C-alpha distance (Angstrom), angle and dihedral (degrees) to the residues before:
residue distance angle dihedral
X1 . . .
X2 3.81 . .
X3 3.83 94.0 .
X4 3.80 106.2 133.9
X5 3.80 135.4 128.2
X6 3.81 90.9 -76.8
X7 3.80 92.3 54.9
X8 3.81 89.9 45.2
X9 3.80 89.3 55.0
X10 3.81 90.2 60.2
X11 3.81 91.6 46.0
X12 3.82 90.8 47.2
X13 3.80 92.7 54.3
X14 3.81 92.4 49.7
X15 3.82 91.6 46.7
X16 3.79 91.2 47.4
X17 3.82 92.7 51.0
X18 3.80 89.8 51.3
X19 3.80 102.8 40.6
X20 3.80 110.8 28.8
X21 3.79 107.8 108.6
X22 3.80 92.6 20.4
X23 3.81 128.7 116.1
X24 3.79 127.5 -124.3
X25 3.81 106.1 -121.3
X26 3.80 103.5 170.3
X27 3.79 137.9 14.7
X28 3.81 124.8 -159.3
X29 3.80 130.5 -178.3
X30 3.84 104.2 -162.3
X31 3.83 93.0 168.7
X32 3.78 133.2 29.9
X33 3.83 91.0 -107.6
X34 3.81 101.3 30.6
X35 3.80 135.2 77.4
X36 3.79 133.5 -174.4
X37 3.80 121.6 -153.0
X38 3.80 120.0 -159.4
X39 3.79 107.7 -151.1
X40 3.81 122.7 -174.2
X41 3.79 113.8 -151.4
X42 3.84 106.8 150.9
X43 3.80 84.0 -44.9
X44 3.80 134.4 22.3
X45 3.81 117.5 -90.0
X46 3.79 125.8 -171.2
X47 3.79 115.8 -144.1
X48 3.80 115.4 -164.0
X49 3.80 117.6 -158.4
X50 3.80 115.8 -177.8
X51 3.80 125.8 -176.4
X52 3.80 91.5 -176.9
X53 3.82 109.2 144.1
X54 3.82 93.5 -130.4
X55 3.82 101.4 37.5
X56 3.80 106.8 22.1
X57 3.79 105.7 167.0
X58 3.78 147.3 142.7
X59 3.79 126.7 -147.5
X60 3.78 144.8 124.2
X61 3.78 111.2 -89.5
X62 3.78 139.0 -160.5
X63 3.80 95.0 -171.4
X64 3.83 122.7 112.9
X65 3.80 113.5 -89.1
X66 3.79 127.9 -149.3
X67 3.79 119.9 -133.7
X68 3.83 110.1 -160.3
X69 3.80 115.0 -136.1
X70 3.79 89.7 -128.3
X71 3.79 111.1 48.5
X72 3.84 116.9 -143.5
X73 3.81 117.5 -116.4
X74 3.82 94.3 -104.9
X75 3.80 90.2 52.8
X76 3.82 90.4 51.2
X77 3.80 89.4 49.7
X78 3.81 91.6 52.2
X79 3.80 91.1 47.4
X80 3.79 90.1 51.4
X81 3.81 94.6 52.2
X82 3.81 106.0 25.0
X83 3.81 107.7 37.0
X84 3.85 106.0 118.1
X85 3.83 90.1 7.5
X86 3.81 115.8 148.9
X87 3.81 119.4 -127.7
X88 3.81 104.0 -130.0
X89 3.81 99.7 171.8
X90 3.81 143.6 -4.5
X91 3.81 110.6 -148.4
X92 3.78 136.2 175.8
X93 3.77 129.3 -150.4
X94 3.82 102.8 -114.2
X95 3.81 110.8 -89.2
X96 3.80 92.5 -14.4
X97 3.80 131.0 108.5
X98 3.79 92.9 -115.6
X99 3.81 121.8 115.8
X100 3.81 123.7 -169.4
X101 3.81 124.8 -161.0
X102 3.81 110.8 -159.1
X103 3.78 110.1 -151.9
X104 3.79 135.5 -172.0
X105 3.81 110.1 -146.0
X106 3.81 138.9 172.3
X107 3.79 120.8 -121.7
X108 3.81 126.1 -143.9
X109 3.82 91.2 -79.7
X110 3.79 94.0 48.6
X111 3.81 96.2 -105.6
X112 3.79 115.5 143.5
X113 3.78 117.6 -121.7
X114 3.78 139.1 163.5
X115 3.79 126.9 -106.5
X116 3.81 134.1 170.6
X117 3.77 132.9 -140.9
X118 3.80 107.5 -157.7
X119 3.78 124.7 -166.1
X120 3.80 121.5 -163.6
X121 3.82 112.7 -163.5
X122 3.78 96.4 -163.7
X123 3.79 105.5 135.7
X124 3.79 114.1 -115.7
X125 3.82 91.9 7.7
X126 3.83 94.6 50.2
X127 3.79 111.7 140.5
X128 3.80 144.3 174.1
X129 3.81 112.1 -139.2
X130 3.81 130.6 -171.7
X131 3.81 115.1 -154.2
X132 3.77 138.2 176.0
X133 3.80 122.8 -117.1
X134 3.83 91.2 -85.1
X135 3.84 89.3 49.9
X136 3.79 94.8 -105.9
X137 3.80 105.2 156.9
X138 3.81 113.2 -115.0
X139 3.82 94.5 -179.0
X140 3.79 142.9 -50.1
X141 3.79 134.7 -136.4
X142 3.84 94.1 -122.4
X143 3.78 122.7 41.7
X144 3.77 102.3 -152.5
X145 3.82 124.2 -173.0
X146 3.82 108.7 -81.7
X147 3.78 132.3 -156.3
X148 3.80 105.5 -143.5
X149 3.80 90.4 -150.5
X150 3.81 93.0 53.3
X151 3.79 121.9 112.1
X152 3.83 91.1 -125.4
X153 3.79 118.9 53.9
X154 3.80 118.5 178.4
X155 3.79 101.7 -171.1
X156 3.78 133.0 112.2
X157 3.81 111.7 -75.7
X158 3.82 95.6 18.2
X159 3.79 123.8 113.1
X160 3.79 111.1 -104.0
X161 3.79 113.2 -128.2
X162 3.76 124.9 -166.9
X163 3.79 118.6 -129.0
X164 3.78 116.3 -70.1
X165 3.82 114.0 -107.3
X166 3.79 112.7 -89.6
X167 3.76 123.6 -131.6
X168 3.77 92.0 -116.4
X169 3.78 138.3 113.4
X170 3.79 120.7 -101.4
X171 3.81 103.2 -115.9
X172 3.81 95.1 -129.1
X173 3.81 95.1 46.9
X174 3.80 88.4 102.3
X175 3.84 98.4 -178.8
X176 3.82 91.4 55.3
X177 3.81 90.7 44.2
X178 3.82 89.7 52.4
X179 3.80 90.0 49.2
X180 3.80 91.0 50.9
X181 3.82 92.2 49.5
X182 3.82 91.3 52.8
X183 3.79 90.3 58.4
X184 3.82 97.1 38.8
X185 3.80 118.5 101.3
X186 3.82 99.3 166.2
X187 3.83 129.1 90.2
X188 3.79 106.6 -73.4
X189 3.79 95.8 -141.5
X190 3.82 90.3 68.4
X191 3.79 100.5 33.5
X192 3.83 101.9 46.5
X193 3.85 95.6 63.8
X194 3.80 88.4 52.9
X195 3.80 94.6 44.0
X196 3.82 101.7 42.1
X197 3.78 122.4 70.0
X198 3.80 119.1 -120.5
X199 3.83 100.3 -1.4
X200 3.78 126.9 125.3
X201 3.80 129.2 -144.4
X202 3.81 88.9 -104.7
X203 3.81 90.5 57.0
X204 3.81 91.2 48.9
X205 3.82 90.5 49.6
X206 3.80 89.3 55.2
X207 3.82 93.0 47.0
X208 3.81 90.5 50.4
X209 3.82 94.9 44.1
X210 3.81 105.7 136.6
X211 3.83 91.6 3.2
X212 3.81 124.0 118.6
X213 3.81 102.5 -121.7
X214 3.83 91.6 -162.1
X215 3.81 95.2 52.0
X216 3.81 109.0 97.2
X217 3.80 96.9 174.8
X218 3.80 120.3 131.9
X219 3.82 90.5 -110.4
X220 3.81 93.0 53.3
X221 3.82 92.2 44.8
X222 3.80 89.4 52.3
X223 3.82 89.0 50.6
X224 3.82 90.9 53.4
X225 3.82 90.6 50.8
X226 3.82 90.1 50.6
X227 3.80 90.4 49.5
X228 3.84 90.3 52.9
X229 3.80 90.2 49.8
X230 3.80 89.3 48.5
X231 3.82 89.9 50.7
X232 3.81 89.0 53.6
X233 3.81 91.2 51.6
X234 3.81 91.6 48.7
X235 3.81 90.4 52.9
X236 3.80 89.8 55.9
X237 3.81 90.1 57.2
X238 3.81 103.1 32.7
X239 3.79 124.9 -167.0
X240 3.82 99.6 -168.0
X241 3.78 116.9 -154.2
X242 3.79 143.2 167.9
X243 3.81 116.2 -131.9
X244 3.80 116.3 -141.3
X245 3.80 123.9 -159.6
X246 3.81 113.2 -166.2
X247 3.79 88.3 -18.5
X248 3.83 94.0 -53.5
X249 3.83 120.9 109.8
X250 3.79 109.3 -110.7
X251 3.81 103.7 167.8
X252 3.79 146.0 -5.1
X253 3.81 120.0 -140.3
X254 3.82 134.4 -171.2
X255 3.82 90.4 -131.5
X256 3.80 138.9 2.2
X257 3.81 103.4 -59.9
X258 3.80 113.5 -152.3
X259 3.80 88.6 -154.3
X260 3.80 92.2 60.3
X261 3.78 117.0 80.6
X262 3.78 126.7 -170.8
X263 3.78 138.9 61.8
X264 3.82 112.8 -30.2
X265 3.79 129.0 -155.7
X266 3.82 113.1 -159.2
X267 3.82 125.7 -150.2
X268 3.78 137.9 -172.6
X269 3.80 94.7 -118.3
X270 3.78 136.6 24.2
X271 3.80 88.9 -124.6
X272 3.81 89.8 59.6
X273 3.81 89.8 47.7
X274 3.81 92.2 51.7
X275 3.79 91.8 45.1
X276 3.80 91.4 51.0
X277 3.81 92.2 43.6
X278 3.79 94.3 55.6
X279 3.81 91.3 41.2
X280 3.82 91.2 53.2
X281 3.81 90.7 42.8
X282 3.80 91.4 52.3
X283 3.82 90.7 44.8
X284 3.81 91.3 49.6
X285 3.82 91.1 48.5
X286 3.80 92.7 48.8
X287 3.81 90.1 46.7
X288 3.82 90.7 49.1
X289 3.82 90.9 50.7
X290 3.81 91.9 50.5
X291 3.81 92.0 43.9
X292 3.80 89.9 50.8
X293 3.80 90.2 51.7
X294 3.81 93.6 50.7
X295 3.82 91.9 42.0
X296 3.81 89.4 53.1
X297 3.82 90.5 52.4
X298 3.80 91.6 50.1
X299 3.81 92.3 44.7
X300 3.81 91.6 52.0
X301 3.80 91.5 47.0
X302 3.82 90.6 51.0
X303 3.81 90.9 48.2
X304 3.83 92.5 50.1
X305 3.80 92.1 47.0
X306 3.81 92.3 48.9
X307 3.82 90.8 51.1
X308 3.80 90.8 49.5
X309 3.79 91.0 48.9
X310 3.79 91.9 49.8
X311 3.82 91.9 51.5
X312 3.81 93.0 45.1
X313 3.80 93.3 48.5
X314 3.80 89.8 49.2
X315 3.81 88.3 52.8
X316 3.79 89.3 53.1
X317 3.80 89.9 52.1
X318 3.81 90.5 49.3
X319 3.81 89.4 51.3
X320 3.80 95.7 53.6
X321 3.85 92.8 93.7
X322 3.81 94.5 48.8
X323 3.85 93.0 114.6
X324 3.81 89.0 58.8
X325 3.81 90.4 66.2
X326 3.82 91.4 51.8
X327 3.78 88.5 50.7
X328 3.83 90.8 51.4
X329 3.80 90.4 53.0
X330 3.81 91.2 50.5
X331 3.81 92.2 47.9
X332 3.81 92.6 50.0
X333 3.80 92.8 51.6
X334 3.78 92.5 45.5
X335 3.83 92.0 49.3
X336 3.79 101.8 44.2
X337 3.80 89.7 123.8
X338 3.84 90.0 54.1
X339 3.83 98.8 54.1
X340 3.80 109.7 110.6
X341 3.83 99.4 144.3
X342 3.81 115.0 63.2
X343 3.86 92.0 -153.7
X344 3.82 100.7 51.7
X345 3.78 145.1 11.9
X346 3.79 122.5 -145.5
X347 3.80 113.7 -165.7
X348 3.79 144.7 136.9
X349 3.81 115.8 -81.4
X350 3.79 103.7 -130.6
X351 3.84 90.2 -156.7
X352 3.80 95.6 66.8
X353 3.86 105.4 2.0
X354 3.81 92.6 -115.9
X355 3.79 124.0 132.1
X356 3.81 113.1 -108.2
X357 3.81 132.3 -172.0
X358 3.82 116.7 -145.4
X359 3.80 121.0 -162.7
X360 3.82 114.8 -128.8
X361 3.79 132.0 -161.8
X362 3.80 104.9 -124.1
X363 3.80 90.0 -153.6
X364 3.82 89.4 64.9
X365 3.76 131.9 64.9
X366 3.86 118.1 -115.2
X367 3.82 90.4 -102.4
X368 3.82 90.7 50.2
X369 3.82 90.5 49.6
X370 3.81 89.3 53.1
X371 3.83 90.8 49.9
X372 3.82 90.1 49.1
X373 3.81 90.5 55.9
X374 3.83 90.6 46.2
X375 3.81 89.8 50.9
X376 3.81 91.6 50.8
X377 3.79 89.5 48.6
X378 3.81 92.8 51.1
X379 3.80 91.6 47.2
X380 3.82 92.9 51.2
X381 3.80 91.7 44.5
X382 3.82 91.4 51.8
X383 3.79 90.6 45.0
X384 3.80 90.9 49.9
X385 3.79 94.0 50.3
X386 3.81 92.1 46.3
X387 3.81 94.6 47.4
X388 3.80 93.1 46.5
X389 3.82 86.8 62.8
X390 3.81 92.3 43.7
X391 3.81 92.6 50.1
X392 3.78 90.0 50.3
X393 3.83 92.5 48.4
X394 3.80 95.6 44.4
X395 3.80 92.3 44.9
X396 3.80 88.4 56.6
X397 3.82 89.9 45.1
X398 3.81 92.0 50.0
X399 3.79 91.2 49.1
X400 3.81 88.7 49.1
X401 3.83 92.5 49.2
X402 3.79 90.3 50.2
X403 3.80 89.1 55.9
X404 3.82 89.1 52.7
X405 3.81 90.3 48.6
X406 3.79 88.7 52.1
X407 3.81 91.6 47.0
X408 3.81 90.4 56.9
X409 3.81 88.5 67.6
X410 3.79 90.5 63.5
X411 3.80 99.2 46.4
X412 3.80 111.7 120.2
X413 3.80 102.8 160.3
X414 3.78 135.1 50.1
X415 3.81 87.7 -119.3
X416 3.82 89.5 61.5
X417 3.81 90.7 55.3
X418 3.80 92.2 45.7
X419 3.81 90.5 53.3
X420 3.81 90.3 53.3
X421 3.79 90.3 47.2
X422 3.81 90.9 50.0
X423 3.80 88.1 49.1
X424 3.81 91.1 54.0
X425 3.81 89.7 48.9
X426 3.81 90.7 49.8
X427 3.81 92.8 54.9
X428 3.81 91.3 44.9
X429 3.80 98.2 -113.2
X430 3.79 92.9 124.8
X431 3.78 132.1 22.7
X432 3.77 119.7 -108.8
X433 3.78 113.1 -115.4
X434 3.81 122.3 -141.2
X435 3.79 90.1 9.2
X436 3.80 89.2 172.9
X437 3.80 90.0 68.3
X438 3.76 119.2 86.9
X439 3.77 110.5 -99.6
X440 3.79 116.6 -123.6
X441 3.78 114.8 -158.0
X442 3.80 116.7 -129.1
X443 3.81 112.8 -120.1
X444 3.80 112.8 -99.1
X445 3.79 106.4 -125.7
X446 3.81 112.6 171.9
X447 3.78 118.6 -174.1
X448 3.78 112.5 -86.8
X449 3.80 124.8 -153.5
X450 3.78 133.4 -176.6
X451 3.80 108.3 -148.1
X452 3.80 115.3 179.3
X453 3.80 90.5 -34.5
X454 3.82 95.6 -45.1
X455 3.82 121.2 112.9
X456 3.79 115.4 -130.7
X457 3.81 123.5 -169.1
X458 3.82 122.8 -161.9
X459 3.81 125.0 -172.2
X460 3.81 119.5 -137.2
X461 3.81 97.4 -162.8
X462 3.80 139.9 12.2
X463 3.81 92.7 -86.4
X464 3.79 90.7 54.3
X465 3.82 92.5 40.9
X466 3.79 90.1 54.9
X467 3.82 90.5 46.6
X468 3.81 93.5 48.1
X469 3.81 95.2 46.9
X470 3.78 105.0 35.9
X471 3.81 105.0 25.7
X472 3.79 108.7 24.8
X473 3.80 102.4 36.4
X474 3.80 123.3 82.0
X475 3.84 121.4 -142.5
X476 3.83 94.0 -101.6
X477 3.82 95.6 45.7
X478 3.82 117.8 110.2
X479 3.82 114.7 -108.2
X480 3.84 121.8 -159.2
X481 3.81 135.1 -166.3
X482 3.79 134.2 156.7
X483 3.80 114.6 -100.4
X484 3.84 113.2 -100.8
X485 3.82 90.7 -23.2
X486 3.81 130.1 103.3
X487 3.80 110.0 -102.8
X488 3.77 144.1 144.5
X489 3.79 119.5 -84.7
X490 3.79 114.4 -112.2
X491 3.77 132.4 -172.2
X492 3.78 133.2 -168.1
X493 3.79 111.8 -147.3
X494 3.78 101.0 -132.7
X495 3.79 100.2 179.2
X496 3.79 87.6 -147.2
X497 3.82 93.3 -58.9
X498 3.80 128.8 116.1
X499 3.80 107.8 -96.7
X500 3.86 112.7 -129.3
X501 3.80 117.5 -115.9
X502 3.82 90.3 -119.7
X503 3.81 90.8 60.5
X504 3.82 91.7 46.8
X505 3.81 88.5 49.8
X506 3.82 93.6 53.7
X507 3.81 93.0 43.0
X508 3.82 89.0 50.6
X509 3.83 90.2 51.2
X510 3.82 89.4 52.7
X511 3.82 90.5 47.8
X512 3.81 90.4 50.8
X513 3.82 90.0 49.9
X514 3.81 90.9 54.7
X515 3.78 92.2 51.5
X516 3.79 141.0 87.6
X517 3.82 88.2 -97.0
X518 3.81 97.4 54.6
X519 3.82 91.4 126.0
X520 3.81 93.7 51.3
X521 3.78 135.0 76.8
X522 3.80 138.2 -126.0
X523 3.80 92.1 28.3
X524 3.84 115.3 -176.3
X525 3.81 110.3 -126.3
X526 3.81 119.8 -172.0
X527 3.79 120.0 -147.5
X528 3.78 131.1 -175.3
X529 3.79 141.9 149.0
X530 3.77 111.4 -70.2
X531 3.82 89.7 -122.3
X532 3.82 87.5 70.9
X533 3.81 91.9 58.4
X534 3.81 119.7 92.0
X535 3.78 136.3 178.0
X536 3.83 111.0 -138.7
X537 3.78 116.9 -129.6
X538 3.84 114.2 -88.0
X539 3.81 91.3 4.6
X540 3.83 120.3 145.9
X541 3.78 119.4 -89.0
X542 3.80 112.0 -81.4
X543 3.83 93.9 21.0
X544 3.82 116.1 130.9
X545 3.78 140.2 166.4
X546 3.78 129.6 -156.1
X547 3.78 130.9 -164.3
X548 3.79 103.9 -154.6
X549 3.77 134.8 19.7
X550 3.77 149.1 148.8
X551 3.80 123.6 -123.1
X552 3.79 133.0 -139.6
X553 3.83 127.0 -173.1
X554 3.81 113.2 -135.0
X555 3.79 143.2 163.2
X556 3.84 113.9 -119.7
X557 3.80 113.8 -99.2
X558 3.80 127.1 168.7
X559 3.85 93.5 -154.8
X560 3.80 89.6 -151.7
X561 3.82 91.7 176.2
X562 3.80 90.1 63.8
X563 3.81 94.3 54.5
X564 3.78 114.4 117.5
């Protein structure tokens, strides 16, 4: 992520413009290492400051904020000192990820005094520190291990000291940068982050975009200096954006980075971009957790069904010779006169004329041996008939579960996952939780496309497939499905008109994309009038049959630009 001292400088300016002159009205601490300040300055702003080791950040936020019923001690301390405090300045330690909020507060006697709230964005050691006017530490949100002999002590009562100056070059001191480049003979991508003050690897990657990092010629060095100067100009006129990779936020940048590929969402301020980035990141993480939970349920159900099928099919194989035992019983009864050995009977099989030897239990009479073979025959016959039905039922169930597993790949919203979960509850694969509570149905939102003026709907799961095919579609609409392959149901709303082949082609490409064969090519997609599509009685949700159709071969294509 491109969060370095240069990015913080842009955030600091925006925060300063919004908050300076405002008063702190409320203070929340929703997490053990995170605080939210409510500042009124013509309107109420929410400033989020997080010292979390993984996502330490600072920005204005519009997202809902939790206020724990029991406030942590650091939150109570901030409320004691900073409630109704006036923000007089928002500063930054030059080219360091340290922000300082200068505050004018009133003490117990009503006298005005200065205090500072300092935020260090330093990864695992990030901290939020409250100090007096002379920088005596009052307390901090994280009590990190301290070496009492160290130059910097961040404990109550100690003098807070800013970071010691680093022996590095200020990134926009272009003459010194040029001098460094003349002497450098190592790859620039590795050396610039170590040589320049306050820049991250992401920033260096953008500066060196299109530059040969191993070329140390005067011309290439001059190009690097120009790229740094260009970076400085871009920072002065930011175009904040969030970079999405496969729909998931991967970075947030102060302007349009050439080195960052993917979909980009642009915002008016960098604070808005950061707020949206972390919101989308949290949403994606929550969605991934829920998807993993549902996927695990489906995976376990598939595994159980496959094991049942294997056992039932083995039982069918074991039952194949059941008629042999009936034959043995018949032969014993028809050869009672010929039994001389109590352990076996050798006789002619009247079915094929061959001689056969039948094992006998010497503890039983000949008639009892015949009844034992009849009993075994009846047991295997009953088992065969029962398992034929079970194999048929579980084969349908397995096929149905595989469609659900495929549908999980196309889920994009929490509602999609909830519909699949409700579907699993309906078929009894998982138990419904809090059944006493009134169930609220998730809204059915199939994908909607506009292709050359025609509306196309595509289901993302069996609930949506059933809705698209049997509730949304009219008899003369065009219905599409991949041939003999699991896929979403799609319809083209015809409005009674003949749908052009070009529209059918694009709709078929979308259908192939939302299918089990999305990574293949030349996928056969069947299409027919919806009136030819039926749902057999007692069939699983989303199952359909059709009597007549035409087929088109297509390559899968999402046609994202046609999405409504």
